[in-house]
KOLLUMMAR-964839 format. One record per residue: residue number from 1; residue in three letters; x, y, z of N, C-alpha, C in turn. Coordinates in steps of 0.05 Angstrom, whole numbers, plus 5000, padded with zeros to 4 digits. Example, Ala and Ser with C-alpha at 12.3 -4.5 7.8 and 13.67 -1.06 7.14 Angstrom:
<nodes>
+-----+-----+------+------+------+-------+-------+-------+------+------+------+
|   i |  aa | n_px | n_py | n_pz | ca_px | ca_py | ca_pz | c_px | c_py | c_pz |
+-----+-----+------+------+------+-------+-------+-------+------+------+------+
|   1 | ALA | 5264 | 4886 | 5156 |  5246 |  4910 |  5156 | 5264 | 4934 | 5156 |
|   2 | SER | 5257 | 4955 | 5142 |  5273 |  4979 |  5143 | 5258 | 5001 | 5157 |
+-----+-----+------+------+------+-------+-------+-------+------+------+------+
</nodes>
This chain:
<nodes>
+-----+-----+------+------+------+-------+-------+-------+------+------+------+
|   i |  aa | n_px | n_py | n_pz | ca_px | ca_py | ca_pz | c_px | c_py | c_pz |
+-----+-----+------+------+------+-------+-------+-------+------+------+------+
|   1 | MET | 5271 | 4393 | 3369 |  5245 |  4388 |  3385 | 5253 | 4397 | 3413 |
|   2 | ALA | 5272 | 4384 | 3423 |  5285 |  4386 |  3449 | 5292 | 4417 | 3454 |
|   3 | ASP | 5307 | 4425 | 3432 |  5319 |  4453 |  3438 | 5295 | 4470 | 3441 |
|   4 | GLU | 5273 | 4469 | 3423 |  5251 |  4484 |  3419 | 5237 | 4487 | 3447 |
|   5 | ILE | 5235 | 4462 | 3462 |  5216 |  4458 |  3487 | 5236 | 4474 | 3510 |
|   6 | MET | 5262 | 4470 | 3508 |  5280 |  4482 |  3519 | 5280 | 4516 | 3526 |
|   7 | GLU | 5280 | 4519 | 3497 |  5279 |  4551 |  3490 | 5253 | 4563 | 3500 |
|   8 | ALA | 5229 | 4545 | 3496 |  5209 |  4555 |  3505 | 5205 | 4559 | 3540 |
|   9 | PHE | 5217 | 4535 | 3547 |  5210 |  4535 |  3575 | 5230 | 4560 | 3587 |
|  10 | ALA | 5250 | 4566 | 3574 |  5269 |  4588 |  3586 | 5255 | 4615 | 3576 |
|  11 | ARG | 5243 | 4617 | 3557 |  5227 |  4644 |  3552 | 5204 | 4644 | 3570 |
|  12 | TYR | 5188 | 4624 | 3583 |  5166 |  4624 |  3602 | 5179 | 4627 | 3625 |
|  13 | HIS | 5203 | 4616 | 3629 |  5217 |  4620 |  3656 | 5221 | 4652 | 3660 |
|  14 | ARG | 5235 | 4661 | 3636 |  5247 |  4692 |  3638 | 5219 | 4711 | 3633 |
|  15 | ASP | 5203 | 4705 | 3624 |  5183 |  4726 |  3614 | 5156 | 4727 | 3633 |
|  16 | ILE | 5148 | 4700 | 3641 |  5126 |  4697 |  3660 | 5131 | 4692 | 3686 |
|  17 | LEU | 5149 | 4669 | 3690 |  5153 |  4656 |  3720 | 5173 | 4672 | 3735 |
|  18 | THR | 5193 | 4684 | 3725 |  5209 |  4700 |  3736 | 5200 | 4726 | 3748 |
|  19 | PRO | 5179 | 4745 | 3729 |  5168 |  4766 |  3741 | 5148 | 4762 | 3761 |
|  20 | GLU | 5130 | 4735 | 3756 |  5116 |  4728 |  3778 | 5127 | 4729 | 3801 |
|  21 | LEU | 5149 | 4711 | 3807 |  5164 |  4705 |  3828 | 5175 | 4732 | 3844 |
|  22 | GLN | 5187 | 4745 | 3825 |  5196 |  4774 |  3836 | 5174 | 4788 | 3853 |
|  23 | GLU | 5148 | 4789 | 3835 |  5128 |  4798 |  3846 | 5116 | 4790 | 3873 |
|  24 | MET | 5116 | 4767 | 3873 |  5108 |  4749 |  3895 | 5133 | 4756 | 3920 |
|  25 | ARG | 5152 | 4753 | 3911 |  5171 |  4760 |  3925 | 5171 | 4790 | 3943 |
|  26 | GLN | 5169 | 4807 | 3922 |  5163 |  4831 |  3934 | 5136 | 4838 | 3949 |
|  27 | ASP | 5117 | 4826 | 3944 |  5091 |  4821 |  3962 | 5098 | 4815 | 3987 |
|  28 | LEU | 5112 | 4789 | 3987 |  5115 |  4775 |  4007 | 5134 | 4794 | 4029 |
|  29 | ARG | 5155 | 4809 | 4018 |  5172 |  4826 |  4032 | 5153 | 4847 | 4044 |
|  30 | GLU | 5137 | 4863 | 4024 |  5119 |  4884 |  4035 | 5104 | 4872 | 4062 |
|  31 | GLU | 5090 | 4847 | 4059 |  5072 |  4834 |  4077 | 5085 | 4831 | 4103 |
|  32 | ILE | 5116 | 4822 | 4101 |  5135 |  4818 |  4127 | 5137 | 4840 | 4139 |
|  33 | GLY | 5143 | 4861 | 4116 |  5149 |  4892 |  4133 | 5128 | 4902 | 4145 |
|  34 | LEU | 5104 | 4898 | 4135 |  5078 |  4911 |  4152 | 5077 | 4892 | 4176 |
|  35 | LEU | 5080 | 4867 | 4169 |  5073 |  4850 |  4198 | 5097 | 4858 | 4222 |
|  36 | ARG | 5125 | 4864 | 4211 |  5143 |  4874 |  4228 | 5135 | 4902 | 4243 |
|  37 | ARG | 5123 | 4917 | 4226 |  5116 |  4947 |  4233 | 5096 | 4938 | 4260 |
|  38 | GLU | 5074 | 4923 | 4248 |  5051 |  4921 |  4268 | 5063 | 4907 | 4295 |
|  39 | VAL | 5081 | 4884 | 4289 |  5092 |  4873 |  4314 | 5107 | 4894 | 4324 |
|  40 | ASN | 5127 | 4915 | 4317 |  5132 |  4931 |  4333 | 5122 | 4955 | 4346 |
|  41 | ALA | 5098 | 4963 | 4337 |  5080 |  4976 |  4344 | 5067 | 4967 | 4371 |
|  42 | GLY | 5062 | 4940 | 4369 |  5050 |  4927 |  4393 | 5069 | 4925 | 4411 |
|  43 | PHE | 5094 | 4921 | 4408 |  5111 |  4920 |  4428 | 5115 | 4944 | 4442 |
|  44 | ASP | 5116 | 4966 | 4421 |  5118 |  4995 |  4431 | 5096 | 5000 | 4459 |
|  45 | ARG | 5071 | 4989 | 4445 |  5049 |  4997 |  4465 | 5055 | 4982 | 4493 |
|  46 | VAL | 5065 | 4956 | 4487 |  5067 |  4941 |  4512 | 5091 | 4955 | 4528 |
|  47 | TYR | 5109 | 4965 | 4515 |  5130 |  4979 |  4532 | 5123 | 5003 | 4544 |
|  48 | THR | 5106 | 5016 | 4533 |  5097 |  5048 |  4538 | 5077 | 5040 | 4566 |
|  49 | ARG | 5061 | 5016 | 4559 |  5041 |  5010 |  4585 | 5057 | 5003 | 4606 |
|  50 | LEU | 5081 | 4983 | 4601 |  5097 |  4977 |  4622 | 5111 | 4998 | 4637 |
|  51 | GLU | 5120 | 5014 | 4619 |  5134 |  5045 |  4632 | 5115 | 5057 | 4651 |
|  52 | ARG | 5092 | 5059 | 4644 |  5069 |  5073 |  4655 | 5067 | 5055 | 4680 |
|  53 | VAL | 5066 | 5032 | 4681 |  5062 |  5008 |  4707 | 5081 | 5017 | 4728 |
|  54 | GLU | 5108 | 5020 | 4712 |  5132 |  5014 |  4730 | 5126 | 5046 | 4750 |
|  55 | THR | 5121 | 5067 | 4732 |  5121 |  5095 |  4745 | 5098 | 5095 | 4764 |
|  56 | GLU | 5079 | 5080 | 4759 |  5055 |  5079 |  4781 | 5061 | 5069 | 4806 |
|  57 | SER | 5079 | 5044 | 4799 |  5090 |  5025 |  4819 | 5108 | 5039 | 4834 |
|  58 | VAL | 5124 | 5057 | 4826 |  5144 |  5072 |  4841 | 5127 | 5091 | 4860 |
|  59 | ALA | 5110 | 5103 | 4845 |  5090 |  5124 |  4858 | 5074 | 5113 | 4884 |
|  60 | ILE | 5066 | 5090 | 4877 |  5052 |  5071 |  4898 | 5067 | 5069 | 4922 |
|  61 | LYS | 5092 | 5053 | 4919 |  5109 |  5049 |  4936 | 5114 | 5075 | 4954 |
|  62 | ALA | 5123 | 5097 | 4940 |  5125 |  5122 |  4954 | 5103 | 5128 | 4975 |
|  63 | GLY | 5079 | 5128 | 4959 |  5057 |  5135 |  4975 | 5051 | 5113 | 4999 |
|  64 | LEU | 5055 | 5087 | 4997 |  5056 |  5069 |  5021 | 5073 | 5073 | 5040 |
|  65 | GLN | 5099 | 5081 | 5034 |  5116 |  5092 |  5053 | 5104 | 5112 | 5068 |
|  66 | ARG | 5095 | 5130 | 5056 |  5084 |  5159 |  5068 | 5061 | 5145 | 5086 |
|  67 | VAL | 5048 | 5126 | 5080 |  5021 |  5122 |  5094 | 5034 | 5107 | 5121 |
|  68 | GLU | 5054 | 5087 | 5115 |  5065 |  5073 |  5139 | 5081 | 5093 | 5157 |
|  69 | LEU | 5093 | 5116 | 5148 |  5106 |  5130 |  5167 | 5085 | 5145 | 5180 |
|  70 | ARG | 5062 | 5150 | 5169 |  5040 |  5165 |  5183 | 5027 | 5143 | 5202 |
|  71 | LEU | 5025 | 5124 | 5196 |  5011 |  5100 |  5216 | 5025 | 5101 | 5242 |
|  72 | ASP | 5055 | 5098 | 5238 |  5071 |  5097 |  5258 | 5068 | 5122 | 5273 |
|  73 | ARG | 5070 | 5147 | 5265 |  5063 |  5168 |  5280 | 5037 | 5165 | 5297 |
|  74 | LEU | 5019 | 5157 | 5286 |  4990 |  5152 |  5292 | 4994 | 5136 | 5320 |
|  75 | GLU | 5006 | 5113 | 5311 |  5011 |  5093 |  5337 | 5020 | 5105 | 5361 |
|  76 | GLU | 5045 | 5118 | 5355 |  5055 |  5136 |  5377 | 5040 | 5153 | 5390 |
|  77 | ARG | 5022 | 5169 | 5375 |  5003 |  5187 |  5391 | 4983 | 5171 | 5405 |
|  78 | VAL | 4975 | 5151 | 5394 |  4953 |  5133 |  5407 | 4964 | 5121 | 5434 |
|  79 | ALA | 4988 | 5114 | 5437 |  4999 |  5103 |  5458 | 5007 | 5130 | 5481 |
|  80 | ARG | 5014 | 5148 | 5470 |  5015 |  5175 |  5487 | 4992 | 5178 | 5496 |
|  81 | ILE | 4969 | 5178 | 5485 |  4939 |  5184 |  5491 | 4934 | 5163 | 5506 |
|  82 | GLU | 4936 | 5139 | 5507 |  4932 |  5118 |  5524 | 4949 | 5115 | 5550 |
|  83 | ALA | 4971 | 5124 | 5550 |  4986 |  5129 |  5577 | 4971 | 5156 | 5585 |
|  84 | ILE | 4968 | 5175 | 5577 |  4954 |  5200 |  5590 | 4927 | 5196 | 5600 |
|  85 | VAL | 4911 | 5176 | 5590 |  4884 |  5163 |  5600 | 4891 | 5146 | 5623 |
|  86 | GLU | 4913 | 5130 | 5622 |  4916 |  5115 |  5642 | 4926 | 5131 | 5669 |
|  87 | ASN | 4943 | 5150 | 5662 |  4947 |  5163 |  5686 | 4926 | 5177 | 5695 |
|  88 | GLY | 4909 | 5187 | 5679 |  4885 |  5203 |  5689 | 4868 | 5186 | 5704 |
|  89 | ASP | 4861 | 5163 | 5697 |  4846 |  5138 |  5709 | 4864 | 5136 | 5742 |
|  90 | ARG | 4888 | 5132 | 5741 |  4904 |  5129 |  5766 | 4904 | 5154 | 5781 |
|  91 | THR | 4896 | 5176 | 5769 |  4898 |  5206 |  5789 | 4869 | 5207 | 5797 |
|  92 | ARG | 4853 | 5191 | 5781 |  4824 |  5191 |  5789 | 4821 | 5176 | 5816 |
|  93 | GLN | 4834 | 5153 | 5815 |  4829 |  5132 |  5832 | 4845 | 5144 | 5859 |
|  94 | LEU | 4868 | 5153 | 5852 |  4879 |  5169 |  5876 | 4866 | 5186 | 5894 |
|  95 | GLU | 4853 | 5206 | 5873 |  4835 |  5224 |  5888 | 4814 | 5218 | 5903 |
|  96 | ALA | 4801 | 5193 | 5892 |  4777 |  5183 |  5905 | 4786 | 5166 | 5927 |
|  97 | LEU | 4813 | 5157 | 5927 |  4825 |  5146 |  5957 | 4833 | 5166 | 5976 |
|  98 | GLU | 4843 | 5191 | 5964 |  4849 |  5210 |  5984 | 4822 | 5223 | 5996 |
|  99 | ALA | 4802 | 5223 | 5981 |  4773 |  5236 |  5992 | 4764 | 5215 | 6013 |
| 100 | GLU | 4767 | 5188 | 6005 |  4759 |  5169 |  6025 | 4775 | 5166 | 6046 |
| 101 | LEU | 4797 | 5173 | 6045 |  4817 |  5174 |  6068 | 4810 | 5198 | 6084 |
| 102 | GLY | 4803 | 5220 | 6072 |  4793 |  5245 |  6086 | 4768 | 5232 | 6106 |
| 103 | GLN | 4753 | 5222 | 6093 |  4723 |  5210 |  6107 | 4731 | 5194 | 6130 |
| 104 | VAL | 4754 | 5177 | 6128 |  4759 |  5159 |  6151 | 4772 | 5172 | 6170 |
| 105 | LYS | 4789 | 5194 | 6162 |  4801 |  5214 |  6185 | 4780 | 5227 | 6199 |
| 106 | ASP | 4761 | 5241 | 6183 |  4742 |  5253 |  6201 | 4722 | 5233 | 6215 |
| 107 | ARG | 4720 | 5212 | 6208 |  4702 |  5191 |  6225 | 4725 | 5182 | 6251 |
| 108 | VAL | 4748 | 5180 | 6240 |  4766 |  5174 |  6266 | 4769 | 5193 | 6285 |
| 109 | SER | 4766 | 5221 | 6277 |  4768 |  5246 |  6294 | 4745 | 5247 | 6311 |
| 110 | ALA | 4724 | 5239 | 6298 |  4696 |  5241 |  6311 | 4695 | 5221 | 6331 |
| 111 | LEU | 4706 | 5194 | 6326 |  4708 |  5171 |  6344 | 4726 | 5184 | 6369 |
| 112 | GLU | 4747 | 5195 | 6366 |  4768 |  5203 |  6388 | 4756 | 5225 | 6402 |
| 113 | ASP | 4737 | 5243 | 6391 |  4722 |  5259 |  6407 | 4699 | 5248 | 6425 |
| 114 | THR | 4688 | 5228 | 6411 |  4669 |  5211 |  6428 | 4682 | 5198 | 6450 |
| 115 | ILE | 4705 | 5184 | 6443 |  4717 |  5168 |  6465 | 4727 | 5193 | 6488 |
| 116 | THR | 4739 | 5211 | 6484 |  4744 |  5229 |  6498 | 4722 | 5243 | 6515 |
| 117 | ARG | 4698 | 5245 | 6505 |  4679 |  5253 |  6517 | 4669 | 5231 | 6536 |
| 118 | LEU | 4667 | 5210 | 6530 |  4657 |  5189 |  6546 | 4681 | 5182 | 6567 |
| 119 | ARG | 4702 | 5183 | 6567 |  4720 |  5181 |  6585 | 4717 | 5200 | 6606 |
| 120 | ARG | 4713 | 5226 | 6597 |  4710 |  5248 |  6615 | 4681 | 5240 | 6633 |
| 121 | GLU | 4667 | 5235 | 6615 |  4639 |  5226 |  6637 | 4643 | 5207 | 6653 |
| 122 | VAL | 4652 | 5185 | 6641 |  4661 |  5163 |  6660 | 4680 | 5171 | 6681 |
| 123 | GLY | 4702 | 5187 | 6680 |  4717 |  5194 |  6696 | 4706 | 5211 | 6717 |
| 124 | HIS | 4685 | 5226 | 6708 |  4672 |  5250 |  6730 | 4655 | 5229 | 6745 |
| 125 | GLN | 4647 | 5208 | 6739 |  4626 |  5195 |  6756 | 4635 | 5181 | 6780 |
+-----+-----+------+------+------+-------+-------+-------+------+------+------+
</nodes>
């Protein structure tokens, strides 16, 4: 009887259990393969996006450098314009002082004329 049980168990193992285990193993391999492909596809999407981000980062850095250069040039131009305006203010101040000096000279000349006239009048008396 023990031999019959062993033989039945061997047949069960060979005819039922082994094919089921092989089918389960094959299903598991297929599931693992599918999962692996999904994970790899996910990584491929991540790598693609990462490459795009890196490309955009390089473009942004280059654009920022161009903006910084333009800003530097603008700052230089503003400094030159400020110097011109400052010089213009000095020129206007100088012109105003020269006009005032001209007026003072005219008044001094008028006063000298008056003094000369008064001396003549006093000297003639």
